[in-house]
Residue, then its C-alpha position, 0 to 999 in steps of 0.5 A: m484536477i486531483r492527482g496523486i504522487t508516485v509511491i515505491l512499492y517493494g515487492e518480490t519477484q521469483t528468480g528461480t528455485d534453490i536446491f530443495n526446489r523452493p522458490v527464491f525471491e529477489p526484492t524489487e521496487i515497483p513505482v506506482a504513479n497517481v497514488l493519493v496519500t491522505p493523512a489519517s484523522a485523529e479519531a481513526v488513529i485512536n480507533e486503529l491503535s485500540i483495535s489492532g495496536k497499529h499506529l495508523v499514519y496515512e491511507l493510500c488510495i490506489p489507482k484503478g487498474d493497478a494489479n499489485d499486491w499491497e497487503d503487508k508490503k513496504v512502501a516509500f514516499f515523502g522520503q520515508t519508509f512505511h508499511t501497509f497493514g490490514p486488508v485492501e478496501e475495494w469498491i466497484e470500479s465502474m461505480v466510483p467516479l474518480s481514478w481510485n477504487r481501492k484503499i489501504k492503511v499505512e503505518r510508519y516503518g523502522 
């Protein structure tokens, strides 16, 4: 049985508005269970670096049913902090036999 790990996704929750009626956000940690972490291949790292200038390290496979926004977010796993980049790749949920139907690229952060 394949199982993922729990990844901390850093998001923002609106906590109110300021005196100019603009939204005020508070950073929040969202634990997401069963995320597959796959290391990037050497070829993928080179291609991504030459195309976008980003240093691809891992790809995260996101479990089905997850409704979080993963684009351009900070994430933590393996005791390190990373940053997601690029669009989330998504497959038709009912057509994928395993528990994951979305994937996003990750680069080392800070």
